[in-house]
C-alpha positions in Angstrom: -19.4 -2.8 -1.6 -18.6 0.0 0.8 -20.8 3.1 0.9 -18.2 5.9 0.8 -18.7 9.4 2.0 -18.3 12.2 -0.5 -14.7 13.4 -0.8 -13.9 17.0 0.2 -14.7 19.5 -2.5 -11.4 21.2 -2.0 -9.4 18.0 -2.9 -6.9 18.5 -5.7 -8.1 16.6 -8.9 -5.1 14.2 -9.1 -5.4 13.4 -5.4 -9.2 12.8 -5.9 -8.5 10.4 -8.7 -5.9 8.5 -6.6 -8.4 8.2 -3.6 -11.1 6.9 -5.9 -8.9 4.2 -7.3 -7.7 3.2 -3.9 -11.3 3.0 -2.7 -12.1 0.6 -5.6 -9.1 -1.6 -4.7 -10.2 -1.7 -1.1 -13.7 -2.7 -2.2 -12.2 -5.5 -4.4 -10.4 -7.0 -1.3 -13.7 -7.3 0.6 -11.7 -6.5 3.8 -12.7 -4.3 6.7 -10.4 -1.5 7.7 -9.1 -3.7 10.7 -8.3 -6.6 8.4 -6.7 -4.3 5.8 -4.5 -3.0 8.6 -3.4 -6.5 9.5 -2.6 -7.3 5.8 -0.7 -4.1 5.1 0.9 -3.0 8.3 -0.8 0.4 8.3 -3.3 1.2 11.1 -7.1 1.2 10.5 -7.2 4.9 11.4 -4.5 5.6 8.9 -6.5 3.9 6.1 -9.6 5.8 7.2 -7.7 9.1 6.6 -6.2 7.9 3.3 -9.6 6.6 1.9 -11.5 9.6 3.2 -9.2 12.0 1.3 -8.0 13.6 4.6 -4.3 12.8 4.1 -2.0 11.5 1.3 -1.0 7.8 1.8 2.7 7.0 1.7 3.9 5.1 -1.5 4.4 1.9 0.5 0.8 1.9 1.6 -0.3 2.3 -2.1 2.0 -0.6 -3.1 0.7 -2.8 -0.3 -3.0 -2.3 -1.4 -2.0 -2.9 -5.0 -0.2 -6.1 -4.0 -3.3 -7.4 -2.2 -5.4 -7.1 -5.4 -2.8 -8.1 -8.0 -2.9 -4.6 -9.5 0.1 -3.0 -11.3 1.2 -0.2 -8.8 3.0 1.9 -11.4 -0.1 4.0 -12.6 -1.1 4.5 -8.9 2.4 5.6 -7.9 2.5 8.1 -10.8 -0.8 9.6 -9.6 0.7 9.7 -6.1 3.8 11.5 -7.2 1.8 14.1 -9.1 -0.5 14.6 -6.1 2.4 15.0 -3.7 4.3 17.4 -6.0 1.4 19.6 -6.7 0.5 20.4 -3.1 1.8 23.8 -1.8 4.6 24.0 0.7 3.6 24.1 4.4 3.1 27.6 5.7 5.9 27.2 8.2 8.4 26.8 5.4 7.7 30.1 3.5 10.8 32.4 3.3 10.9 35.0 6.1 10.3 38.6 5.1 13.0 41.1 5.8 12.6 42.4 9.3 10.0 39.9 10.3 10.3 38.9 14.0 11.5 35.3 14.5 9.6 32.9 16.6 8.4 29.4 17.0 6.3 27.9 14.3 2.9 26.9 15.8 2.1 23.2 16.0 -0.6 23.6 13.4 1.9 24.9 10.8 4.5 22.3 11.7 2.0 19.4 11.3 1.0 17.4 14.4 0.7 13.6 14.5 -2.6 11.7 14.0 -4.8 10.7 16.9 -3.6 7.1 17.0 0.0 8.1 17.7 1.3 6.9 14.3 2.5 9.2 11.5 4.2 7.8 8.5 7.1 9.8 7.2 6.3 12.2 4.5 2.5 12.1 5.0 1.0 15.6 4.9 -2.1 16.6 6.8 -5.3 17.5 4.9 -4.9 21.3 5.1 -1.4 21.1 3.6 -2.5 18.5 0.9 -5.4 20.6 -0.3 -3.7 24.0 0.2 -6.0 25.1 3.1 -4.7 26.7 6.3 -2.3 29.2 4.5 -2.6 32.8 5.6 -1.3 34.1 2.2 -1.7 33.0 -1.4 1.3 31.4 -3.2 3.9 33.7 -4.7 2.6 34.4 -8.3 6.2 34.7 -9.5 6.8 31.1 -8.5 9.7 31.7 -6.1 8.6 29.0 -3.8 9.0 26.2 -6.4 12.2 25.3 -8.3 11.9 25.1 -12.1 13.3 21.5 -11.9 10.3 20.4 -9.7 7.8 21.9 -12.2 9.4 20.1 -15.0 9.3 16.8 -13.1 5.6 17.3 -12.4 4.9 18.0 -16.1 6.8 14.8 -17.1 4.9 12.6 -14.6 1.6 14.2 -15.6 2.3 13.3 -19.2 3.1 9.7 -18.2 -0.2 9.4 -16.3 -2.1 10.8 -19.3 -0.4 8.3 -21.6 -1.3 5.4 -19.2 -5.0 6.5 -19.1 -5.1 6.9 -22.9 -3.8 3.3 -23.3 -6.3 2.0 -20.9 -9.2 3.7 -22.7 -8.0 2.3 -26.0 -7.8 -1.2 -24.6 -11.4 -1.0 -23.3 -12.6 0.3 -26.6 -10.9 -2.6 -28.4 -12.7 -5.0 -26.1 -16.1 -3.4 -26.8 -15.6 -3.5 -30.6 -14.3 -7.0 -30.7 -16.7 -9.2 -32.8 -17.8 -6.5 -35.3 -20.5 -4.7 -33.4 -20.8 -2.6 -30.3 -22.3 -4.4 -27.4 -22.1 -4.4 -23.6 -18.4 -4.1 -22.6 -16.8 -7.2 -21.2 -14.6 -6.7 -18.2 -10.9 -7.1 -19.2 -9.3 -10.1 -17.7 -7.5 -9.6 -14.4 -3.7 -9.9 -14.6 -2.4 -13.3 -13.7 0.3 -12.6 -11.1 1.5 -14.4 -8.0 0.1 -11.6 -5.8 -3.4 -11.9 -7.5 -3.7 -15.7 -7.3 -2.0 -16.4 -4.0 -4.7 -15.0 -1.6 -7.5 -16.7 -3.6 -6.0 -20.2 -3.3 -7.5 -22.3 -0.5 -4.6 -23.5 1.5 -4.8 -26.3 4.1 -2.5 -27.9 6.6 -2.1 -31.7 5.8 0.7 -32.5 8.2 2.7 -35.6 7.7 6.3 -36.7 8.4 8.8 -38.0 5.9 12.2 -39.1 6.9 12.0 -37.2 10.1 10.9 -33.9 8.6 7.4 -32.3 8.8 5.5 -31.2 5.7 2.0 -29.6 5.4 1.2 -30.3 1.8 1.7 -26.8 0.4 5.4 -26.8 -0.5 8.4 -29.1 0.1 11.0 -26.3 0.0 13.8 -26.3 2.6 15.7 -23.3 1.2 13.4 -20.8 -0.5 13.5 -17.5 1.5 10.2 -15.9 2.3 10.0 -12.4 3.8 7.5 -9.8 4.9 5.1 -9.1 2.0 5.7 -12.5 0.2 2.7 -14.6 -1.0 2.2 -18.1 -2.2 2.4 -21.7 -1.1 5.8 -21.4 0.6 4.2 -18.8 3.0 1.2 -21.1 3.7 3.7 -24.0 4.4 5.6 -21.9 6.9 2.3 -20.8 8.5 1.2 -24.4 8.9 4.5 -25.5 10.5 4.4 -22.5 12.8 1.0 -23.5 14.0 2.2 -27.1 14.4 4.9 -25.7 16.7 2.3 -24.0 18.8 2.8 -20.5 17.5 -0.1 -18.8 15.8 0.7 -17.0 12.6 -2.9 -15.8 12.1 -4.8 -17.4 9.2 -3.4 -19.9 6.7 -3.8 -17.6 3.8 -0.4 -17.6 2.1 0.3 -13.9 2.9 3.4 -13.0 4.9 1.9 -10.2 7.1 2.6 -8.8 10.5 1.1 -11.7 12.5 3.2 -14.2 10.5 6.4 -12.2 10.9 5.7 -12.0 14.7 5.3 -15.8 14.8 8.5 -16.3 12.8 10.5 -14.2 15.2 9.0 -16.1 18.2 10.1 -19.4 16.6 13.6 -18.1 15.9 14.0 -16.9 19.4 12.8 -20.2 20.8 15.2 -22.1 18.5 18.2 -19.9 19.3 18.4 -18.5 15.7 19.1 -15.0 14.5 15.8 -13.2 15.1 15.2 -11.4 11.7 11.6 -12.4 10.9 12.7 -14.0 7.6 12.2 -17.7 6.8 15.5 -18.9 5.3 17.3 -22.3 5.3 18.0 -22.3 9.0 14.5 -21.4 10.0 13.1 -24.0 7.5 15.3 -26.6 9.2 13.9 -25.7 12.6 10.3 -25.7 11.3 10.7 -29.0 9.5 12.1 -30.6 12.7 
């Protein structure tokens, strides 16, 4: 279990709740930030900012972490949307006052990229997310926010409240089951392909049948597996890539960045269209 640093006190409540849930999911994976970066495609420094409450993660990063743990991403994305909608507009986008001299917006107002040279689209810096760095309070008459945006925030907040209420009711029902109140039993984890695939121990038991190679995980020759897929078909492709002398990383049944890079190398070697997807033609080349 990670020992997390306290979150910034200025962090908006919905954003704080989102970061706390993402930290719990990261702990559940048991992965380091470097391994988490390999599995999700987002850098370790980016995850350090997201889980430290210093910047809002993009929705795709939230989905990737939820997929690793078999968690339903809908409640997390609802929290994300509320957190993103409730942050104030960046200072450089405030309407100009009449007669105010025009000039360049300083880099701090425009939002500079992170230290590692990567910035995902739509990810605000900490001072924008938490409302810091502004040199004037928001317009009390609400001219900077359209009424339709406020209505959308209210609707999403209501949906989040409903989801939390249903979760609390389900937990209470589990505690009261059996007629007396005792220690709460943990609700069973959802059984999904994303949840079970990483836990299954895959192996490479290579053998040849009628001139085609098989690794003992799947006999498919047509199922298409792409970036983000999980399951035995991915493990089968990883074993066959390794047999061909191209390392896909671990044989874990998760189609991550290393597996996609290996697939592209195999396609280029075989004279196929290099798209990083394992379809019928790539299966044929892998099976031999």
